[in-house]
TINULO-89617 format. One record per residue (C-alpha): residue in three letters; residue number from 0; y, x, z. Coordinates in Angstrom, 1 decimal. Each point is the difference from the previous one (the first is absolute). Last residue first. Layout:
 code pos     c2     c1     c3
  ALA NUM      Y      X      Z
...
END
This chain:
 code pos     c2     c1     c3
  UNK 381   25.5   50.8   48.1
  UNK 380    1.1   -1.6   -3.2
  UNK 379    2.6    1.9   -2.1
  UNK 378    2.2   -1.9   -2.4
  UNK 377    3.2    1.7    1.2
  UNK 376    1.3   -3.2    1.6
  UNK 375   -3.4   -0.5    1.8
  UNK 374   -0.1    3.6    1.3
  UNK 373    3.5   -0.4    1.4
  UNK 372   -0.9   -3.3    1.6
  UNK 371   -3.1    1.4    1.6
  UNK 370    1.9    2.9    1.5
  UNK 369    2.7   -2.3    1.3
  UNK 368   -2.5   -2.3    1.6
  UNK 367   -1.5    2.7    2.1
  UNK 366   -3.5    1.0    0.8
  UNK 365    0.1    3.3   -1.9
  UNK 364   -2.1    1.3   -2.9
  UNK 363    2.1    2.4   -2.1
  UNK 362    2.3   -1.9   -2.2
  UNK 361    3.1    2.2    0.1
  UNK 360   -1.9    3.1   -1.0
  UNK 359   -1.8   -1.8   -2.8
  UNK 358    3.4   -1.4   -1.1
  UNK 357    1.4    3.6   -0.5
  UNK 356   -3.1    1.1   -1.8
  UNK 355    0.3   -2.8   -2.5
  UNK 354   -3.3   -2.0   -0.4
  UNK 353   -3.2    0.7   -1.9
  UNK 352   -1.6    2.1    2.8
  UNK 351    1.0   -2.8    2.4
  UNK 350   -2.9   -2.2   -0.8
  UNK 349   -2.7    2.7   -0.3
  UNK 348    1.4    1.9    3.0
  UNK 347    0.0   -3.2    2.1
  UNK 346   -3.6   -0.8   -1.0
  UNK 345   -1.2    3.6    0.8
  UNK 344    1.8   -0.1    3.4
  UNK 343   -2.2   -3.0    1.0
  UNK 342    1.8   -3.0    1.3
  UNK 341    0.3    0.0    3.8
  UNK 340    3.8   -0.3   -0.1
  UNK 339   -0.4   -3.4   -1.7
  UNK 338   -2.4   -1.3    2.6
  UNK 337    2.3    1.1    2.8
  UNK 336    3.0   -1.7   -1.7
  UNK 335   -2.1   -3.2   -0.3
  UNK 334   -1.1    0.2    3.6
  UNK 333    3.5    0.1    1.5
  UNK 332    3.1    2.0   -0.9
  UNK 331    0.1   -1.5   -3.5
  UNK 330    0.1   -3.6    1.2
  UNK 329    2.5    0.7    2.8
  UNK 328    2.3    2.0   -2.4
  UNK 327   -0.1   -2.7   -2.6
  UNK 326    0.6   -2.8    2.5
  UNK 325    3.0    1.8    1.6
  UNK 324    1.5    0.7   -3.4
  UNK 323   -0.3   -3.6   -1.1
  UNK 322    1.6   -1.3    3.2
  UNK 321    3.0    2.2   -0.4
  UNK 320    0.2   -0.8   -3.8
  UNK 319    0.1   -3.7    0.8
  UNK 318    2.9    0.5    2.4
  UNK 317    0.2    0.0    3.7
  UNK 316    2.1   -1.7    2.7
  UNK 315   -2.8   -2.3    1.1
  UNK 314    2.1   -3.2    0.0
  UNK 313   -2.9   -2.3    0.6
  UNK 312    2.0   -3.2   -0.7
  UNK 311   -2.3   -3.0    0.7
  UNK 310    0.2   -3.4   -1.5
  UNK 309   -1.9   -2.6    1.9
  UNK 308   -2.1   -2.7   -1.8
  UNK 307   -1.6   -2.8    2.0
  UNK 306   -2.8   -1.5   -2.1
  UNK 305    0.0   -3.8   -0.4
  UNK 304   -1.1   -0.6   -3.6
  UNK 303    3.6    0.1   -1.2
  UNK 302    0.4    3.4    1.5
  UNK 301   -3.1    1.3   -1.8
  UNK 300    1.5   -1.1   -3.4
  UNK 299    3.4    1.4    0.9
  UNK 298   -1.7    3.4    0.8
  UNK 297   -1.4    0.0   -3.6
  UNK 296    3.6   -0.7   -1.3
  UNK 295    1.3    2.8    2.1
  UNK 294   -2.6    2.4   -1.5
  UNK 293    0.9   -1.1   -3.5
  UNK 292    3.7    0.6    0.5
  UNK 291   -0.4    3.4    1.7
  UNK 290   -2.4    1.1   -2.8
  UNK 289    2.4   -1.3   -2.7
  UNK 288    3.0    1.8    1.6
  UNK 287   -1.7    3.4    0.3
  UNK 286   -0.6    1.4    3.4
  UNK 285    1.2    3.4    1.1
  UNK 284   -2.3    0.9    2.9
  UNK 283    1.0    1.4    3.4
  UNK 282   -0.1   -2.5    2.9
  UNK 281   -3.2   -1.8   -1.2
  UNK 280    2.2   -1.5   -2.8
  UNK 279    0.2   -3.7    0.6
  UNK 278   -1.9    0.1    3.3
  UNK 277   -1.6   -3.4    0.8
  UNK 276   -1.6   -0.9    3.2
  UNK 275   -2.4   -3.0   -0.2
  UNK 274   -0.7   -2.3    2.9
  UNK 273   -2.6   -2.7   -0.7
  UNK 272    0.9   -3.5    1.2
  UNK 271   -1.4   -1.7   -3.2
  UNK 270   -1.8    2.6   -2.0
  UNK 269   -3.0   -2.2   -1.0
  UNK 268   -3.5    0.2    1.4
  UNK 267   -2.3    2.8   -1.1
  UNK 266   -3.2    0.5   -1.9
  UNK 265   -2.7    2.8   -0.2
  UNK 264    0.4    0.8    3.7
  UNK 263    0.5    3.8    0.8
  UNK 262   -2.6    1.9    1.9
  UNK 261    1.4    2.5    2.5
  UNK 260   -2.3    2.8    1.1
  UNK 259    0.2    0.8    3.7
  UNK 258    1.3    2.7    0.0
  UNK 257    2.5    1.8   -2.1
  UNK 256   -1.0    2.9   -2.2
  UNK 255    1.5    3.5    0.7
  UNK 254   -3.1    1.5    1.5
  UNK 253   -2.2    0.0   -3.1
  UNK 252   -3.3    1.7    0.7
  UNK 251   -2.0   -3.2   -0.5
  UNK 250    2.1   -2.9   -1.4
  UNK 249    2.2   -2.6    1.7
  UNK 248    1.3   -3.1   -1.8
  UNK 247    1.2   -0.8   -3.5
  UNK 246   -1.7    0.5   -3.3
  UNK 245   -2.0   -3.2    0.0
  UNK 244    2.7   -2.3    1.4
  UNK 243    2.6    1.4   -2.5
  UNK 242   -2.3   -0.7   -2.9
  UNK 241   -0.5   -3.6    1.0
  UNK 240    3.8   -0.3    0.7
  UNK 239    0.8    1.1   -3.5
  UNK 238   -2.5   -2.4   -1.4
  UNK 237    1.5   -2.9    2.0
  UNK 236    3.5    0.9   -1.3
  UNK 235   -0.7    0.1   -3.7
  UNK 234   -0.3    2.6   -2.7
  UNK 233   -0.8    2.9    2.3
  UNK 232    1.3    3.2    1.6
  UNK 231   -1.2    1.4    3.3
  UNK 230    1.2    2.7    2.4
  UNK 229    0.1    3.6    1.1
  UNK 228    2.9    1.3    2.2
  UNK 227    2.9    2.4    0.1
  UNK 226    2.5   -1.1    2.7
  UNK 225   -1.0    2.9    2.2
  UNK 224    0.8    2.8   -2.4
  UNK 223   -2.4    2.5   -1.5
  UNK 222   -3.1   -1.9    1.0
  UNK 221   -3.0    1.0   -2.0
  UNK 220   -1.0    2.8    2.4
  UNK 219   -0.8   -2.6    2.7
  UNK 218   -2.4   -1.8   -2.4
  UNK 217    1.1   -3.6   -0.4
  UNK 216   -1.0   -3.2    1.8
  UNK 215    1.8   -3.2   -1.0
  UNK 214    1.8   -1.9    2.8
  UNK 213    1.5    3.3    1.3
  UNK 212    3.4   -0.4   -1.6
  UNK 211    0.8   -3.6   -0.8
  UNK 210   -1.6   -1.1   -3.3
  UNK 209    2.0    0.4   -3.3
  UNK 208   -1.2   -3.0   -1.9
  UNK 207   -0.1   -0.8   -3.7
  UNK 206   -0.3   -3.3   -1.9
  UNK 205    0.4    0.2   -3.8
  UNK 204    2.6   -0.8   -2.7
  UNK 203   -0.2    3.5   -1.6
  UNK 202    3.4    1.4    1.0
  UNK 201    0.0   -1.6    3.5
  UNK 200   -3.5    1.3    0.8
  UNK 199    0.8    3.4   -1.5
  UNK 198    3.1    0.2    2.3
  UNK 197   -1.8   -1.3    3.1
  UNK 196   -2.9    2.5    0.0
  UNK 195    2.1    3.2   -0.3
  UNK 194    3.0   -1.5    1.8
  UNK 193    1.3    2.7    2.2
  UNK 192   -3.2    1.2    1.8
  UNK 191   -2.7   -2.0   -1.8
  UNK 190   -3.6    0.6   -1.1
  UNK 189   -2.1   -1.9   -2.5
  UNK 188   -3.4   -1.7   -0.3
  UNK 187   -1.1   -2.4   -2.7
  UNK 186   -1.8   -3.3   -0.4
  UNK 185   -1.6   -1.9   -2.9
  UNK 184    0.2    2.8   -2.5
  UNK 183    0.9    0.4   -3.7
  UNK 182    1.8   -3.3   -0.2
  UNK 181    3.1    1.5   -1.5
  UNK 180    2.2   -0.9    2.9
  UNK 179   -2.5    1.4    2.5
  UNK 178   -0.3    3.3   -1.9
  UNK 177    3.8    0.2   -0.4
  UNK 176    0.5   -0.3    3.7
  UNK 175   -2.7    2.6    0.9
  UNK 174    1.5    2.4   -2.5
  UNK 173    3.4   -0.5    1.5
  UNK 172   -0.8    1.0    3.5
  UNK 171    2.9    2.4    0.1
  UNK 170    1.5   -1.8   -1.6
  UNK 169    1.7   -2.4   -2.3
  UNK 168   -1.9   -1.5   -3.0
  UNK 167    2.5    1.1   -2.7
  UNK 166    1.0   -2.1   -3.0
  UNK 165   -0.4    0.4   -3.7
  UNK 164   -3.6   -1.1    0.2
  UNK 163    0.9   -3.5    0.8
  UNK 162   -2.5   -2.3    1.8
  UNK 161   -2.4    3.0    0.5
  UNK 160    2.6    1.9    2.0
  UNK 159   -0.2    3.7   -0.9
  UNK 158   -1.4    3.2    1.4
  UNK 157    1.5    3.2   -1.6
  UNK 156   -1.9    3.3   -0.4
  UNK 155   -3.0    1.1    2.0
  UNK 154    0.5    3.7    0.7
  UNK 153    3.7    0.4   -0.7
  UNK 152    0.6   -3.0    2.2
  UNK 151    1.1   -3.6   -0.1
  UNK 150    0.1   -2.9    2.5
  UNK 149    3.5   -1.0    1.2
  UNK 148    1.4   -0.1    3.6
  UNK 147   -0.6    3.7    0.3
  UNK 146   -1.5    2.3    2.7
  UNK 145   -3.8   -0.6   -0.4
  UNK 144   -0.7    3.7   -0.5
  UNK 143    0.4   -0.4   -3.7
  UNK 142    0.3   -3.7   -0.9
  UNK 141   -3.1   -2.0    0.5
  UNK 140   -2.8   -1.3   -2.2
  UNK 139   -3.0   -2.1    1.2
  UNK 138   -3.6    0.9    0.8
  UNK 137   -2.7   -2.2   -1.3
  UNK 136   -3.4   -1.8    0.7
  UNK 135   -0.3   -0.5    3.8
  UNK 134   -2.1   -3.1    0.4
  UNK 133    0.6   -1.4    3.5
  UNK 132   -3.0   -0.8    2.3
  UNK 131    1.9    0.0    3.3
  UNK 130   -1.6    3.3    1.1
  UNK 129    1.3    1.5   -3.3
  UNK 128    3.5   -1.2    0.7
  UNK 127    0.0    1.2    3.7
  UNK 126   -1.2    3.5   -1.1
  UNK 125    2.7    0.1   -2.6
  UNK 124    2.5   -1.0    2.7
  UNK 123   -1.1    2.9    2.2
  UNK 122    0.4    2.5   -2.9
  UNK 121   -3.3    1.3   -1.4
  UNK 120   -0.8    3.7    0.2
  UNK 119   -0.4    3.0   -2.4
  UNK 118    2.8   -0.7   -2.5
  UNK 117    0.1    1.7   -3.3
  UNK 116    3.2    1.9   -1.0
  UNK 115    0.1    0.9   -3.7
  UNK 114    3.3   -1.8   -1.0
  UNK 113    1.6    1.1    3.3
  UNK 112    2.9    2.1   -1.3
  UNK 111    0.1   -2.1   -3.1
  UNK 110    1.4   -2.7    2.2
  UNK 109   -0.4   -3.8    0.2
  UNK 108   -1.3    0.4    3.6
  UNK 107   -3.1    1.4   -1.8
  UNK 106   -2.9   -1.4    2.1
  UNK 105   -3.3    0.8   -1.7
  UNK 104   -3.2   -1.9    1.1
  UNK 103   -3.0    1.5    1.8
  UNK 102    0.8   -1.6    3.3
  UNK 101    2.7   -2.7   -0.4
  UNK 100    3.5    1.0    1.1
  UNK  99    2.8   -2.5   -0.1
  UNK  98    3.2    1.2   -1.7
  UNK  97   -0.8   -0.8   -3.6
  UNK  96    0.4   -3.7    0.8
  UNK  95   -3.4   -1.7    0.2
  UNK  94   -1.0   -2.9   -2.2
  UNK  93   -2.0   -2.7    1.8
  UNK  92   -2.7   -2.1   -1.7
  UNK  91   -1.5   -2.8    2.0
  UNK  90   -3.8    0.0    0.3
  UNK  89   -0.2   -0.8    3.7
  UNK  88    3.5    0.1    1.4
  UNK  87   -0.9   -1.3    3.5
  UNK  86   -3.7    0.7    0.0
  UNK  85   -2.8   -1.9   -1.6
  UNK  84   -3.5   -0.6    1.3
  UNK  83   -1.4   -3.1   -1.7
  UNK  82   -2.7    1.9   -1.9
  UNK  81    1.4   -0.9   -3.4
  UNK  80    3.5    1.0    1.2
  UNK  79   -1.4    3.3    1.3
  UNK  78   -1.8    0.6   -3.3
  UNK  77    3.3   -0.5   -2.0
  UNK  76    1.7    2.3    2.4
  UNK  75   -2.5    2.8   -0.8
  UNK  74    0.5   -0.7   -3.7
  UNK  73    3.8    0.3    0.4
  UNK  72   -0.4    3.3    2.0
  UNK  71   -2.2    1.4   -2.7
  UNK  70    2.5   -1.2   -2.6
  UNK  69    2.8    1.7    1.9
  UNK  68   -1.8    3.3    0.1
  UNK  67   -0.6   -0.1   -3.7
  UNK  66    3.5   -1.3   -0.9
  UNK  65    2.0    2.6    1.9
  UNK  64    3.4    0.0   -1.7
  UNK  63    2.6    2.7    0.3
  UNK  62    3.8    0.3   -0.1
  UNK  61    0.6   -3.7   -0.5
  UNK  60    3.2   -1.9   -0.7
  UNK  59    0.7    0.9   -3.7
  UNK  58    1.2   -3.4   -1.1
  UNK  57   -0.5    0.8   -3.6
  UNK  56   -3.2    2.0    0.4
  UNK  55   -1.5   -2.5    2.4
  UNK  54    0.4   -3.2   -2.0
  UNK  53   -3.1   -0.2   -2.2
  UNK  52   -2.5    2.3    1.9
  UNK  51    1.4   -1.3    3.2
  UNK  50   -0.7   -3.6   -1.0
  UNK  49   -3.6    1.0   -0.7
  UNK  48   -0.2    1.7    3.4
  UNK  47    1.5   -3.2    1.6
  UNK  46   -2.6   -2.2   -1.6
  UNK  45   -2.9    2.3    0.9
  UNK  44    1.2    0.1    3.7
  UNK  43    0.2   -3.8    0.1
  UNK  42   -3.5   -0.5   -1.6
  UNK  41   -1.5    2.5    2.4
  UNK  40    1.5   -1.8    3.0
  UNK  39   -2.1   -2.9   -1.0
  UNK  38    1.0   -3.7   -0.5
  UNK  37   -1.3   -3.4    0.7
  UNK  36   -2.0    1.1    3.0
  UNK  35    1.9   -2.4    2.2
  UNK  34    1.0    2.9    2.3
  UNK  33    1.0    2.1   -3.1
  UNK  32    2.1   -3.0   -1.1
  UNK  31    1.8   -0.2    3.3
  UNK  30    0.5    3.7    0.2
  UNK  29    1.5    0.0   -3.5
  UNK  28    2.4   -2.8    1.0
  UNK  27    1.3    1.9    3.0
  UNK  26    0.2    3.3   -1.9
  UNK  25    2.3   -1.7   -2.5
  UNK  24   -1.0   -0.4   -3.6
  UNK  23    2.0    2.2   -2.4
  UNK  22   -2.9    2.0   -1.4
  UNK  21   -2.4   -2.9    0.0
  UNK  20    2.3   -2.2   -2.1
  UNK  19    1.1    2.9   -2.2
  UNK  18   -3.6    0.8   -0.8
  UNK  17   -0.8   -3.6   -0.7
  UNK  16    2.9   -0.2   -2.6
  UNK  15   -1.0    3.3   -1.5
  UNK  14   -3.4   -1.3   -1.1
  UNK  13   -3.2   -0.7    1.9
  UNK  12   -2.3    2.9   -0.7
  UNK  11    2.4    2.9   -0.5
  UNK  10   -1.8    3.4   -0.4
  UNK   9   -0.3    2.1    3.1
  UNK   8    2.9    2.4    0.5
  UNK   7    0.3    3.4   -1.6
  UNK   6    2.9    1.7    1.8
  UNK   5    1.3    3.2   -1.6
  UNK   4    3.7   -0.8    0.3
  UNK   3   -0.4   -1.1    3.6
  UNK   2   -1.3    3.6    0.9
  UNK   1   -3.5   -0.1    1.4
  UNK   0   -1.7    0.5    3.3
END
């Protein structure tokens, strides 16, 4: 495990142009070349690590890199291709959002609170990825506790869009989005409750999918709210589906996964006759004029292709602040709040010993949104 800033990749052997070609090649094309023995997974990994050495610091999309483990996986995949025994994602690099546990790897949740936490088990989708031959080489940045639509934290700093470093990548799976857009991985994972896959996909020009709840297995303790799911990001639709088909389906010990597994086709017919419900504001949101105009223009394209668009007024009778408060309290009253409350007293004393006594009293560990917001505004992290 290394910090991206300390990466020493293998020396370039074919020039930057070749590295870029390999780094941005789709998983579908890579699998075809692997099968034809015209390319090795080792070459692709080396190209992406070299590119990370050059671009990684500016984009700032990785928390940790795991080049030694990844190289061992890539070499094992190379042998499988030579022996004619490949698996579904044999030799394809996949960057993991800093929310999916890998045994022996840290998982920080973008917070200094968890900077030293090391996981003792593999998440179900990590098991599925390893069983499918994926090369797991990096962990991607997230906002603290995954609760923002942008990706920055005191621990990891700001993650930026590679196309324009002045702009944000969205969140909370922003590190995964930036890594794909920068060519630093072939596929990436994310999670989504209120847009955490879809927002970075939109901001970075990618494909992202929030699967229906239960299609992708998660540990029961992970689920703080039912709509929260894990899912894929990719640079094209077939690649996104390939990743979804690998991570979906039942898993041992996971009772909340749907059966039987649903494999999605890699291509689809047109939208003619498809019924699409459209809510302009989800019943609560304030939508800017340019967003409304662009959304309706996109709907017009679908309608001209034969889709049946029905406008729906949800009329929920709540405000954005109402929903935000419910989500914060639900998140912090679940497993994340419990994890925060379990932090050692010594750590809390060290952090709060430098803070105002009055704020220390107000920021005692509690699983409520109000407490967390007070701490945040005072510059105190729980």
